[in-house]
N, C-alpha and C positions, 0 to 999 in steps of 0.2 A: 326602768333600765334594761334595755335586752341585750346580751353580752352573747356573741356565738349562736344567735337565734335562741337562745336561754333567757326567760325576763326572770329579774331577781328582784325581789320584794324590796321597799323604801329602807328599812333597817341594814338588809344589806347593802345597799348602795352605797349607806352612809358611810358602813364599817370600810367598805373599798374606798371611798374617797378619800376618810381618813388616814386611811393606810397611804395612801399616795400622798398626801402633802408631808406624811412624817417620812416617808422616802426619799421625795425630794432635799428635805428640809438635812437629814442624814446624810446622802450622798454629796453635799456642798462639800461635807467634812471628812466622810469615811467614802472610800471607793466602791461602793456599792455594785455599780453598773454603769459602762462609759455615757457619758454626758450626751453624746449623739442618738441614744435611743431613747431618750426623757422626752423628746418634743410628740412621741408617738407613743407613751407611755400605755395605753388604754388597751392600744391592739399588740403591742411588741411585746408587754411582758404582761398584763392583767389579763386582755382575752387568751393570749397562748396557755397561760398558765391554769385557765378556766377548764380547758380542754380534758386536762387531767380529770377532774372532779367529774366531767359531764362522762368519760368512758368508764367511771367506778364510782357513780354518786351513792351507791350503799353509806350506811353509816358504820363505815371500819375503822380499825388501827393500821396507820400508817407510819412509813420510816421516809424522812424527807433529807437525800443524802447530800451533803455539801451545801447549804440553805441559803449561803449567802445575804442578798439582800430579799429574800423571801418568796422567790419563783422555784417551783409555783406552792409549795411549802404553806406558807402562813394564807396564799389566796385558799388554798382548798380546808386551812382551817377556818375561814371565815364561812365558806361555803356550808362547813359543817355545824356553825354555831347555828345557821338556821332550823335544823332538824335537832338541836340539841342532843347529839350522839355523835360516837365515832371522836379519832383522836389522831392529834398528827403529831408525830416525835420529830424534830428538827436535829437536824447533824452538823455542827457548825464549829470545828474549832478554832476557828478565827476570835477572840474574845471583844475585839471591839463590834464584829456585826452580828456576834451572840448577842451581845447589849442592846444592839436596834431590835433582833427579831423579839426578844424579850417583852421591851417596850410596846412594840407593837403588836405581839398578843395579847398584852394587857389592857391597851388602851382600845384595841378593836373587840376585844369579847371574843375571842376566837378560841377554838377547841385544839390549843396544841401546848407543847411543852417543849424548851429549850436543853437540850445536852451536847455541852461544849467540849466534846472529843473527839478525839481521831476517830475517823470512820472504821478506821481496824478493831478499834475495842468498842466499838457502838452497840454490836449484838448483846454483850454481856451487859451492858447498861440499860439500852432500851427494850429487852425480850422481845417477845415474840408480836410478829405483825403478819397482817393480812395482804399488805400491798407496801410496795416501795416506789418513791417517783426520785427523780435527779435532773437537773437541766444543766448543758455545758460544765461536766463536771469531767470526765474522762470520756476516754475511748471506751467502746463499748467490751472489749476483751477485759480492761482491767474493771468497768462498772461489774461485770456478770463475778470479778471475783469477790467485790464488797457484798453483791447481793447473794452470794452463794448461802456464808452461814445462816442466813434467817431462812435460806431456800429447804436448805438440811432438816432445819425444825419445823417447818410449813409446808407440805408438799402441795397444797393448794394457794401456795404464794404468787402472786402476780405482783410484777414488774412492769411499769410506766414510763418508758425513759425516751424524753424529746431526743432526736439528731437530725442533723442538715444534711445537707446534698451528698456526703462523701458514706453516706448511711452503709451504702452497700460491699463496700469496700471492708466497712466495719464488722457488718456481718460476716463477712467471709473471711474473715483474720479469727473473730471470735469463735466459729465453728470450728476450727484446728483446734479447741480445748474445751469446746462446752458441748452439750448436747441441749436442744431447748425446744421447744414450742411457740409459736411464734405468730403475731398477727401485726399487721403491718397497717394505722390508720393515717389517713394521709391528712396532713395540718390542715385546719380550716383558717390559718392565718397567713401559711407561707409555703407555695406551692411545691416549693424545695423540701422541705422538712416532713417529716413523718412523726410519729409516736411509737415508738415499738412497745408493744406488750407481750412480755416474756413469761413464761409460765412451764412447769416440769424444767427447772434447771439441773442439770446432775453434770460434773466432772467428765471429760473422757478418760476412758482407761487408757493408760499409757501401752 
């Protein structure tokens, strides 16, 4: 199987296929994603999530914030299973969604664990990480507020944040409160979307 130009092994393909089966089954009773997006789940969710691992393929320690239905956190954890190294800490305070994520990780053999806590308290629970991911969670200004405690502990931390067509307005707002280095990666899935790579994050002095 080739996704986003990347060939994945037969074992990884089977893990992804099993995850999709679990996702569809659980989504019928728990709101993990809009039903209208499921017809195109391999492009809309799987391939879109895979971009994160493709940008940082090293076997590193991640925090995935507001993991919800597992995008991109579980997908990153499945891809790390192929390398046998690296780890994804999925932060999800909704206990039904956390239950789904726990099952998905166990049944796919993905390299990750669930932290059913609020994002504000997650740094204490998760500890130091190398990178942070988040998708469809909050505007950039608030996201950077969530990222900052981890950035303060690790000056090399990078955050990879999926954003849609309004990202320029979000950037302008965020720069009023934060200083950071930025790399914009054009989405390979949606011409109106980007992945914002944030590093060297600091709060602006008042």
